[in-house]
C-alpha positions as CSV (number, residue, x, y, z in Angstrom):
1,M,25.5,-7.1,17.1
2,E,25.4,-8.6,13.6
3,F,23.1,-7.6,10.8
4,D,21.6,-10.1,8.3
5,L,22.4,-7.6,5.5
6,I,24.1,-4.2,5.1
7,I,23.6,-2.1,2.0
8,A,26.6,0.1,2.1
9,G,27.4,3.4,0.5
10,G,24.4,3.8,-1.7
11,T,22.5,7.0,-2.5
12,I,19.3,6.6,-0.6
13,V,16.0,7.9,-2.2
14,D,13.7,7.2,0.8
15,G,10.3,7.3,-1.0
16,T,9.0,10.3,0.8
17,G,10.1,12.8,-1.9
18,A,12.8,14.2,0.3
19,L,16.3,14.9,-1.0
20,S,18.6,11.9,-1.4
21,F,21.5,11.2,0.8
22,K,24.5,8.8,1.1
23,G,24.3,6.2,3.7
24,D,24.2,2.5,4.8
25,I,21.1,0.4,5.6
26,G,21.3,-2.3,8.3
27,I,18.7,-5.1,8.0
28,R,17.8,-7.7,10.6
29,N,14.8,-10.1,10.8
30,G,13.3,-8.7,7.6
31,K,13.2,-5.1,8.8
32,I,15.3,-2.0,8.5
33,E,17.0,-1.6,11.8
34,Q,19.5,1.2,11.2
35,I,20.2,3.9,8.6
36,G,23.4,5.8,8.8
37,M,27.2,5.1,8.6
38,L,27.5,1.5,9.7
39,G,31.2,0.8,9.0
40,G,32.7,-1.7,11.3
41,I,29.4,-3.4,12.2
42,P,29.5,-7.1,11.1
43,A,26.9,-8.5,8.8
44,K,26.2,-11.9,7.2
45,R,26.4,-10.1,3.9
46,T,27.3,-6.6,2.8
47,I,26.3,-5.2,-0.6
48,N,28.5,-2.4,-1.9
49,A,26.0,0.1,-3.4
50,N,28.6,2.8,-4.2
51,G,27.5,4.6,-7.4
52,K,24.0,3.1,-7.1
53,T,20.7,4.3,-5.8
54,V,18.7,2.5,-3.1
55,T,14.9,3.0,-3.2
56,P,11.9,1.3,-1.4
57,G,10.4,-1.6,-3.3
58,F,7.8,-0.5,-5.8
59,I,4.1,-1.0,-4.8
60,D,1.8,-2.0,-7.7
61,I,-1.5,-0.5,-6.6
62,H,-3.5,-1.8,-9.5
63,C,-3.0,-5.3,-10.9
64,H,-4.6,-8.7,-11.3
65,T,-2.0,-10.9,-9.8
66,D,-4.6,-12.6,-7.7
67,M,-5.7,-14.5,-10.9
68,A,-2.3,-16.2,-10.8
69,I,-0.9,-16.0,-7.3
70,H,-2.8,-19.2,-6.1
71,R,-1.0,-21.3,-8.7
72,E,2.0,-23.5,-7.8
73,D,3.9,-22.0,-10.7
74,H,3.3,-18.4,-9.7
75,P,7.0,-17.7,-8.8
76,K,7.7,-18.3,-12.5
77,L,4.6,-16.5,-13.8
78,L,5.3,-13.4,-11.7
79,E,9.1,-13.3,-12.0
80,S,8.9,-10.3,-14.4
81,L,7.3,-8.2,-11.7
82,V,10.1,-8.8,-9.2
83,R,12.7,-8.2,-11.9
84,Q,11.3,-4.7,-12.4
85,G,11.5,-3.9,-8.7
86,I,8.0,-4.6,-7.6
87,T,7.8,-6.0,-4.0
88,T,4.1,-5.5,-3.1
89,V,1.0,-5.9,-5.2
90,L,-2.7,-5.2,-4.7
91,G,-5.0,-7.7,-6.4
92,G,-8.8,-7.9,-6.9
93,N,-9.1,-4.7,-8.9
94,C,-11.8,-3.7,-11.4
95,G,-14.4,-5.7,-9.5
96,M,-12.7,-8.9,-10.6
97,G,-11.2,-11.5,-8.3
98,L,-11.1,-15.1,-7.1
99,A,-12.9,-14.5,-3.7
100,P,-15.4,-14.4,-2.2
101,L,-17.8,-16.9,-3.8
102,G,-21.5,-16.3,-3.6
103,E,-24.5,-18.6,-4.2
104,K,-24.4,-18.2,-8.1
105,Y,-21.1,-20.1,-8.4
106,A,-21.7,-21.4,-11.9
107,S,-21.9,-17.8,-13.2
108,I,-18.8,-16.7,-11.3
109,K,-16.9,-19.7,-12.8
110,D,-17.9,-18.6,-16.4
111,Y,-16.8,-15.0,-15.6
112,W,-13.4,-16.2,-14.4
113,E,-12.8,-18.3,-17.4
114,A,-13.2,-15.3,-19.8
115,Y,-10.0,-13.9,-18.1
116,T,-7.9,-16.9,-17.1
117,G,-8.7,-19.2,-20.0
118,R,-9.1,-22.2,-17.8
119,D,-11.6,-23.7,-15.4
120,E,-10.6,-22.1,-12.1
121,S,-13.1,-24.2,-10.1
122,L,-10.6,-27.1,-10.4
123,Y,-8.1,-25.1,-8.3
124,V,-10.3,-23.1,-5.9
125,Q,-10.0,-24.3,-2.4
126,W,-11.9,-21.6,-0.6
127,K,-15.3,-19.9,-0.3
128,N,-14.6,-16.6,1.3
129,M,-11.9,-13.9,1.5
130,S,-10.4,-15.2,4.8
131,E,-10.0,-18.7,3.4
132,F,-8.5,-17.3,0.1
133,L,-5.8,-15.3,2.0
134,E,-5.1,-18.2,4.3
135,T,-4.6,-20.6,1.3
136,I,-2.2,-18.1,-0.3
137,E,-0.3,-17.7,2.9
138,K,0.0,-21.5,3.5
139,K,1.3,-22.1,0.0
140,G,3.8,-19.3,0.2
141,V,3.9,-16.1,-1.8
142,L,6.6,-14.5,-4.0
143,L,5.7,-10.9,-3.3
144,N,3.8,-9.1,-0.6
145,F,0.2,-9.5,-1.5
146,A,-2.9,-7.6,-0.5
147,M,-6.4,-8.0,-1.8
148,L,-9.6,-6.0,-2.5
149,A,-13.1,-7.4,-2.4
150,P,-14.3,-7.5,-6.0
151,H,-17.7,-5.8,-6.5
152,G,-18.5,-7.5,-9.9
153,V,-17.8,-11.0,-8.7
154,M,-19.7,-10.5,-5.5
155,R,-22.6,-9.0,-7.4
156,I,-22.7,-12.1,-9.7
157,G,-22.6,-14.2,-6.5
158,V,-25.9,-12.8,-5.3
159,S,-27.8,-12.1,-8.6
160,G,-26.0,-14.0,-11.4
161,L,-25.3,-12.3,-14.7
162,A,-28.4,-10.1,-14.6
163,Q,-28.9,-6.8,-16.4
164,R,-30.7,-4.8,-13.8
165,L,-30.5,-3.0,-10.4
166,L,-30.4,-5.3,-7.4
167,A,-33.5,-6.1,-5.4
168,R,-33.3,-5.0,-1.8
169,E,-32.6,-8.5,-0.5
170,E,-29.8,-9.0,-3.0
171,L,-28.2,-5.7,-2.0
172,D,-28.4,-6.8,1.6
173,S,-26.7,-10.1,0.7
174,L,-24.0,-8.2,-1.2
175,G,-23.4,-6.0,1.8
176,R,-23.0,-9.1,4.0
177,L,-20.5,-10.6,1.5
178,L,-18.5,-7.3,1.6
179,E,-18.7,-7.2,5.4
180,E,-17.4,-10.7,5.6
181,S,-14.6,-9.9,3.2
182,M,-13.5,-6.8,5.1
183,E,-13.4,-8.9,8.3
184,G,-11.5,-11.5,6.4
185,G,-8.6,-9.2,5.5
186,A,-9.6,-7.3,2.4
187,M,-8.1,-3.8,2.0
188,G,-11.3,-2.4,0.6
189,L,-13.8,-2.7,-2.3
190,S,-12.9,-2.6,-6.0
191,T,-15.5,-1.7,-8.6
192,G,-15.5,-2.2,-12.3
193,L,-18.3,0.2,-13.3
194,Q,-17.5,0.1,-17.0
195,Y,-17.7,-3.7,-17.0
196,F,-20.8,-5.9,-16.9
197,P,-22.2,-6.5,-14.3
198,G,-20.7,-3.6,-12.4
199,S,-22.2,-1.3,-14.9
200,Q,-25.7,-2.3,-13.7
201,S,-25.1,-0.7,-10.3
202,D,-26.3,2.7,-9.4
203,T,-24.7,5.4,-7.2
204,E,-27.0,4.5,-4.3
205,E,-25.7,0.9,-4.3
206,L,-22.1,2.2,-4.3
207,I,-22.7,4.5,-1.4
208,Q,-24.3,1.8,0.7
209,L,-21.3,-0.5,0.1
210,A,-18.8,2.3,0.6
211,N,-20.3,2.9,4.1
212,I,-19.4,-0.7,5.0
213,V,-15.9,-0.1,3.7
214,K,-15.6,3.1,5.7
215,K,-16.7,1.3,8.9
216,H,-13.7,-1.0,8.4
217,D,-11.2,1.8,7.5
218,G,-10.8,0.4,4.0
219,I,-10.5,1.9,0.5
220,F,-13.0,2.2,-2.4
221,T,-11.4,1.8,-5.8
222,S,-13.1,2.3,-9.1
223,H,-12.5,1.4,-12.8
224,L,-14.9,4.3,-13.7
225,R,-18.2,4.0,-15.5
226,S,-16.8,5.8,-18.5
227,Y,-13.5,7.1,-19.9
228,S,-14.9,8.8,-22.9
229,N,-17.7,11.4,-23.4
230,T,-19.1,11.1,-19.9
231,L,-15.7,10.9,-18.0
232,D,-16.6,14.0,-16.0
233,L,-19.9,12.4,-14.8
234,A,-18.0,9.2,-14.0
235,I,-15.5,11.1,-11.9
236,D,-18.3,13.1,-10.2
237,E,-20.0,9.7,-9.3
238,V,-17.0,8.5,-7.3
239,V,-16.4,12.0,-5.9
240,Q,-20.0,11.8,-4.6
241,V,-19.2,8.5,-3.0
242,A,-16.2,10.0,-1.2
243,K,-18.2,13.1,-0.1
244,N,-21.1,11.1,1.2
245,T,-19.2,8.5,3.1
246,E,-15.7,10.0,3.7
247,V,-14.2,6.7,2.4
248,P,-10.8,7.0,0.6
249,V,-11.6,6.7,-3.1
250,Q,-9.0,5.5,-5.7
251,I,-9.7,6.4,-9.4
252,S,-8.2,3.5,-11.4
253,H,-5.9,3.9,-14.5
254,L,-7.1,7.4,-15.5
255,F,-7.2,8.0,-19.2
256,W,-9.5,9.6,-21.8
257,I,-10.8,8.5,-25.2
258,P,-12.4,11.4,-27.2
259,H,-16.0,10.7,-28.3
260,I,-18.0,13.6,-29.8
261,H,-19.9,12.3,-32.9
262,P,-19.2,9.2,-35.2
263,F,-18.1,11.5,-38.0
264,V,-15.9,13.7,-35.8
265,D,-14.5,10.7,-34.0
266,A,-13.5,9.2,-37.3
267,Q,-11.6,12.4,-38.3
268,I,-9.9,12.5,-34.9
269,R,-8.7,8.9,-35.4
270,K,-7.3,9.8,-38.8
271,L,-5.5,12.8,-37.4
272,V,-4.1,10.8,-34.5
273,R,-2.9,8.0,-36.8
274,M,-1.3,10.6,-39.1
275,G,0.3,12.3,-36.1
276,S,1.6,8.9,-34.9
277,W,3.3,8.2,-38.3
278,L,4.9,11.7,-38.4
279,Y,6.0,11.4,-34.8
280,Q,8.4,8.6,-35.7
281,Y,10.4,11.2,-37.7
282,V,9.6,14.5,-36.0
283,K,9.2,14.5,-32.2
284,A,6.9,17.6,-32.1
285,P,5.7,18.4,-28.6
286,I,2.0,18.2,-29.4
287,P,0.0,18.5,-26.1
288,L,-2.3,15.5,-26.3
289,D,-2.9,15.6,-22.5
290,S,-4.6,19.0,-22.4
291,A,-8.1,17.6,-21.7
292,V,-6.9,15.3,-19.0
293,R,-4.8,18.0,-17.4
294,V,-7.9,20.1,-16.7
295,K,-9.6,17.1,-15.1
296,L,-6.5,16.4,-13.0
297,Q,-6.4,20.1,-11.8
298,N,-10.0,19.7,-10.6
299,L,-9.1,16.5,-8.8
300,D,-6.0,18.0,-7.3
301,N,-8.0,20.9,-5.9
302,L,-10.4,18.5,-4.3
303,I,-7.5,16.6,-2.7
304,K,-6.0,19.8,-1.5
305,G,-9.4,20.6,0.1
306,G,-9.2,17.4,2.1
307,L,-11.3,15.0,0.1
308,P,-9.7,11.5,0.4
309,L,-9.0,10.9,-3.3
310,G,-6.2,9.0,-5.1
311,I,-5.5,8.2,-8.7
312,D,-3.3,5.7,-10.6
313,A,-2.2,5.3,-14.2
314,M,-0.2,3.1,-16.5
315,P,2.7,4.4,-18.7
316,T,1.4,2.8,-21.9
317,S,-0.5,3.7,-25.0
318,S,-2.9,0.7,-24.8
319,G,-5.2,-1.0,-22.4
320,F,-6.1,-4.7,-22.3
321,T,-9.1,-6.8,-21.2
322,H,-11.2,-9.7,-22.4
323,L,-12.9,-9.3,-25.8
324,L,-16.4,-9.9,-24.5
325,A,-16.2,-6.7,-22.5
326,F,-16.7,-4.8,-25.8
327,F,-20.1,-6.4,-26.3
328,P,-23.4,-4.9,-25.3
329,P,-24.4,-6.0,-21.7
330,W,-27.6,-7.7,-23.0
331,V,-25.3,-10.2,-24.8
332,L,-23.5,-11.1,-21.6
333,T,-26.5,-12.0,-19.4
334,G,-27.3,-15.6,-18.3
335,G,-24.1,-17.7,-18.7
336,K,-21.4,-18.8,-21.0
337,Q,-23.5,-21.1,-23.1
338,Q,-26.2,-18.6,-23.6
339,I,-23.6,-16.0,-24.7
340,I,-22.0,-18.4,-27.1
341,E,-25.4,-19.3,-28.6
342,R,-26.3,-15.6,-29.1
343,I,-23.0,-15.1,-31.0
344,R,-23.6,-18.3,-33.0
345,D,-27.2,-17.3,-34.1
346,P,-27.0,-15.3,-37.4
347,Q,-30.0,-13.0,-36.5
348,T,-28.7,-12.3,-32.9
349,R,-25.2,-11.7,-34.3
350,A,-26.7,-9.1,-36.7
351,S,-28.5,-7.4,-33.7
352,I,-25.2,-7.3,-31.8
353,R,-23.4,-5.6,-34.7
354,R,-26.3,-3.1,-34.9
355,S,-25.9,-2.4,-31.2
356,I,-22.2,-1.7,-31.6
357,E,-22.6,0.4,-34.8
358,Q,-25.7,2.4,-33.7
359,G,-25.3,2.4,-29.9
360,D,-25.2,5.8,-28.2
361,S,-23.0,6.2,-25.2
362,K,-25.4,7.9,-22.7
363,W,-25.1,8.2,-18.9
364,P,-25.6,6.2,-16.8
365,H,-24.7,3.5,-19.4
366,R,-27.0,0.8,-17.9
367,E,-29.8,0.3,-20.4
368,G,-30.1,-0.8,-24.0
369,D,-27.1,0.1,-26.1
370,T,-25.8,3.0,-24.0
371,W,-22.8,1.1,-22.5
372,S,-19.6,3.1,-22.5
373,M,-17.2,0.3,-23.3
374,N,-18.4,0.3,-26.9
375,F,-14.7,0.6,-28.0
376,F,-15.3,-0.7,-31.6
377,K,-17.5,2.3,-32.2
378,L,-15.3,4.8,-30.3
379,M,-12.0,3.7,-31.9
380,G,-12.9,1.7,-35.0
381,W,-12.8,-2.1,-35.7
382,E,-9.0,-1.8,-36.0
383,C,-8.6,-0.8,-32.3
384,A,-8.2,-4.3,-30.9
385,F,-5.1,-6.4,-31.1
386,I,-5.3,-10.1,-30.1
387,M,-3.5,-10.5,-26.8
388,S,-4.2,-14.2,-26.1
389,V,-6.2,-17.2,-27.2
390,V,-6.3,-20.6,-25.6
391,S,-6.1,-23.0,-28.6
392,E,-2.9,-23.8,-30.4
393,K,-4.7,-23.5,-33.7
394,N,-5.2,-19.8,-33.3
395,K,-1.9,-18.8,-31.6
396,Y,-0.6,-17.4,-34.9
397,L,-3.3,-14.7,-34.6
398,E,-1.8,-13.1,-31.4
399,G,-0.6,-9.6,-32.1
400,K,-2.8,-9.1,-35.1
401,T,-5.9,-6.8,-35.5
402,F,-9.3,-8.1,-36.5
403,V,-9.1,-5.8,-39.6
404,E,-5.9,-7.6,-40.7
405,I,-7.4,-11.0,-40.2
406,A,-10.6,-9.9,-41.9
407,K,-8.7,-9.0,-45.0
408,E,-6.9,-12.4,-45.0
409,Q,-10.2,-14.3,-44.5
410,G,-12.4,-12.1,-46.7
411,K,-14.8,-11.4,-43.9
412,H,-16.1,-8.3,-42.0
413,P,-14.0,-7.7,-38.8
414,F,-17.1,-8.3,-36.6
415,D,-17.6,-11.8,-38.1
416,V,-13.9,-12.5,-37.4
417,I,-14.5,-11.4,-33.8
418,C,-17.5,-13.6,-33.4
419,D,-16.0,-16.7,-35.1
420,L,-12.9,-16.5,-32.9
421,L,-15.0,-16.2,-29.8
422,L,-16.9,-19.3,-30.8
423,E,-13.7,-21.2,-31.5
424,E,-12.1,-20.1,-28.2
425,Q,-15.3,-20.5,-26.2
426,G,-15.2,-16.8,-25.2
427,R,-11.6,-17.0,-23.9
428,V,-9.9,-14.2,-25.9
429,L,-8.0,-11.2,-24.4
430,V,-7.2,-8.1,-26.4
431,F,-5.2,-4.9,-26.4
432,E,-7.1,-1.8,-27.3
433,T,-5.6,1.4,-28.7
434,I,-6.4,4.1,-31.2
435,T,-3.1,3.4,-33.1
436,R,-0.9,0.6,-31.9
437,P,0.4,-0.7,-28.6
438,G,3.7,1.0,-27.6
439,D,3.0,4.2,-29.5
440,D,5.0,7.0,-28.0
441,F,2.7,9.6,-29.7
442,V,-0.5,8.3,-28.1
443,E,1.4,8.0,-24.8
444,R,1.7,11.8,-24.8
445,S,-1.9,11.9,-23.8
446,L,-0.8,10.5,-20.4
447,H,2.0,12.9,-19.7
448,A,0.0,15.1,-17.3
449,T,-1.4,12.1,-15.5
450,L,2.0,10.3,-15.1
451,T,3.6,13.4,-13.7
452,D,0.8,14.6,-11.4
453,P,1.7,14.5,-7.7
454,N,-1.4,12.5,-6.7
455,V,-1.1,9.7,-9.3
456,S,0.5,6.4,-8.5
457,I,2.1,4.2,-11.2
458,A,0.6,0.8,-11.9
459,T,1.0,-2.2,-14.2
460,D,-2.6,-3.6,-14.4
461,T,-0.9,-7.0,-14.7
462,I,-2.7,-10.0,-16.1
463,L,0.1,-12.7,-16.2
464,L,-1.5,-16.0,-16.9
465,G,1.2,-18.0,-18.6
466,Y,-0.1,-17.8,-22.1
467,G,-0.6,-15.3,-24.9
468,R,1.3,-12.1,-25.6
469,P,1.8,-10.1,-22.3
470,S,1.9,-6.3,-22.2
471,H,5.3,-4.7,-22.1
472,L,4.1,-3.2,-18.8
473,F,4.3,-6.6,-17.1
474,Y,8.1,-6.5,-17.7
475,D,9.0,-2.8,-17.8
476,C,6.4,-0.5,-16.1
477,F,8.6,1.0,-13.4
478,P,12.0,0.8,-15.2
479,K,10.3,2.5,-18.2
480,F,8.9,5.2,-16.0
481,L,12.2,5.9,-14.3
482,G,14.3,5.6,-17.4
483,K,12.1,7.4,-19.9
484,Y,10.3,10.1,-17.9
485,V,12.9,10.8,-15.3
486,R,16.3,10.4,-17.0
487,D,15.6,10.7,-20.8
488,E,12.9,13.3,-20.8
489,S,13.5,15.1,-17.5
490,M,9.7,15.4,-16.9
491,I,9.9,14.6,-13.2
492,S,12.6,14.3,-10.6
493,L,13.9,10.9,-9.5
494,R,12.9,11.5,-5.9
495,E,9.3,12.5,-6.9
496,A,9.0,9.6,-9.3
497,V,10.1,7.2,-6.6
498,R,7.5,8.6,-4.2
499,K,4.8,8.0,-6.8
500,C,5.9,4.3,-7.0
501,T,6.3,3.7,-3.2
502,S,5.0,5.8,-0.4
503,L,2.1,7.4,-2.4
504,P,0.5,4.0,-3.3
505,A,1.2,2.8,0.3
506,K,-0.7,5.8,1.7
507,Q,-3.5,5.5,-0.8
508,V,-4.2,1.8,0.0
509,G,-3.4,2.0,3.7
510,I,-0.4,-0.3,3.6
511,K,1.6,0.3,6.7
512,K,5.4,0.1,7.3
513,R,6.2,-0.2,3.6
514,G,6.9,2.3,0.8
515,E,9.7,4.2,2.7
516,I,13.2,3.6,3.7
517,K,12.7,4.1,7.4
518,K,13.8,2.5,10.7
519,G,11.3,-0.2,11.7
520,Y,9.8,-0.6,8.2
521,W,10.0,-3.9,6.3
522,A,13.1,-4.2,4.2
523,D,11.5,-4.1,0.7
524,L,14.3,-2.4,-1.3
525,V,15.6,-1.9,-4.8
526,I,19.2,-1.2,-5.7
527,L,19.4,0.4,-9.2
528,D,21.5,2.5,-11.5
529,P,19.5,5.6,-12.6
530,A,22.0,6.1,-15.5
531,T,21.2,2.7,-17.0
532,I,17.8,1.6,-15.9
533,A,15.7,1.0,-19.0
534,S,13.1,-1.2,-20.6
535,R,14.0,-3.9,-23.1
536,S,10.4,-4.8,-23.8
537,T,8.3,-3.9,-26.8
538,F,4.8,-4.9,-28.0
539,E,6.4,-7.1,-30.7
540,D,8.9,-8.7,-28.2
541,P,7.6,-8.1,-24.7
542,C,9.3,-10.9,-22.7
543,N,12.5,-9.1,-21.9
544,F,13.7,-8.2,-18.5
545,P,14.8,-4.6,-17.9
546,V,18.4,-3.5,-17.3
547,G,19.8,-1.3,-14.5
548,I,18.2,-3.1,-11.6
549,H,20.9,-4.9,-9.5
550,Q,19.2,-6.2,-6.4
551,V,15.6,-6.6,-5.3
552,I,15.0,-7.3,-1.6
553,I,11.7,-8.5,-0.2
554,N,11.3,-8.6,3.6
555,G,15.1,-8.6,3.9
556,K,15.6,-11.5,1.5
557,I,17.6,-10.9,-1.8
558,V,15.3,-12.2,-4.6
559,I,17.2,-10.6,-7.5
560,D,20.9,-10.5,-7.2
561,E,22.9,-9.1,-10.1
562,G,20.5,-10.8,-12.6
563,I,20.1,-14.1,-10.7
564,Y,16.6,-14.9,-9.6
565,K,16.4,-16.5,-6.1
566,P,12.7,-17.0,-5.2
567,N,13.2,-19.8,-2.7
568,P,12.3,-19.7,0.1
569,L,9.3,-17.6,-1.0
570,P,9.8,-14.2,0.8
571,G,6.5,-12.5,0.4
572,M,3.8,-11.9,3.0
573,V,0.0,-11.7,2.9
574,I,-1.1,-8.2,4.0
575,R,-4.4,-8.0,5.7
576,R,-6.1,-4.7,6.4
577,Q,-6.5,-5.2,10.1
578,S,-3.4,-7.1,11.1
579,Q,-0.5,-5.0,9.7
């Protein structure tokens, strides 16, 4: 008997949260065949893991890799994910994805372009979820890839970019698209309830769709309707979906932005910015996570009571999305040219600015100027840093705030925003944060979330080959293990690994991955807990981490002591019903 690979003498952290142990791992035909002391058994290759730790490959439960994984150059685009130990990804999050396509294809095409910066219709070779997954499978895939059915894109497919509840026949058509997607291999449904047009749904619509997901043993994930003053109501909404349908519900990237009153909010921003400046010199343990901790305790109690809830979060101080998401929903109706003309027209532009400055964030955030993603009002005009533009002319603006550019150009920040959107035809991505990306002080607001036993760790990756990527796309898991486990001792290594492996696998329903166990697929990471660390920053993000020695996907070594070996592509397409 000969193994394809033996990993010998490593400290095994198996992903379950159990105590680590020394042992060997024997791999054959892409799977773990034996765990124990395998001395004397021949293998095509043996890796000496003495002094190192072996973990399951990390599972990124919340990302947008589906926006790149169909591309011929995706092994290069997604290299940074594998180099940080990620072996499995779940795409189609936040209601956004490249499949399925509905009847209103022109509107879907415009929606895609705001994210990807290019005309995806030139590359799309499919109509439904089954064809999308088959296309990916035939091309070959770098990582193990699973997909959610995106509520927002499907909603556009049946009703276009409309600011209203769906008519009965439209909701029935949406249900049929979802049913077809679940039968085609989707792991469940993703919703982006803070984004237009997902924001136009009501709870009744969500429950009707969740019942379809439940019938197929899938998962219902949600970028919540609000992460600010109505966060409790937003959580209650998806809890109601779980209670009414018994479908597993995943709360996406949990965080909280304080919003009380414009004057109070402005004072809070000043205090946070002052605290951020002082924190560079005095690391005072200010508990910025107190409010979220209470919400987590309530969720943890529901989970203990048997409600099928999961949560995920990102170890970063800033989010990122497309700039148009910050605009009132009424601006985003129709299509790209209509949106551009509204921004171009001086009177309409003035109305948009009034909507932002005078809008009132009220539940359920569907009508008028009540939308909850009014981040310019919540966090100030200085909250957005340019992540990416498409034109070479404006590349020098990446990394700057609109307030900085406004001072240079002698304009109001809102006019800078609108003028840039016109020049870039709406294709602008931004970071959003109350201080600056990579701020350790603001990240303290996530400490309770990142260490909670029911929260998985995620990257929210949007790797598109241009612009300034988030540091998370290079360092999410190494940063979590280096900073929170080793440097700050906030969580044990075995518990941290569980939150990156078996917990997300359980939450999504991914089988035979996320644990080092006989018969499971050999997705493994060999790392050094003493040296694993991020080398990525907001200013200089494109640096691979240190301390990861090997990454193995389905038994194939893809990272080998710093050398990237993607060919032949080792990943698999994971379908809900055929694992």
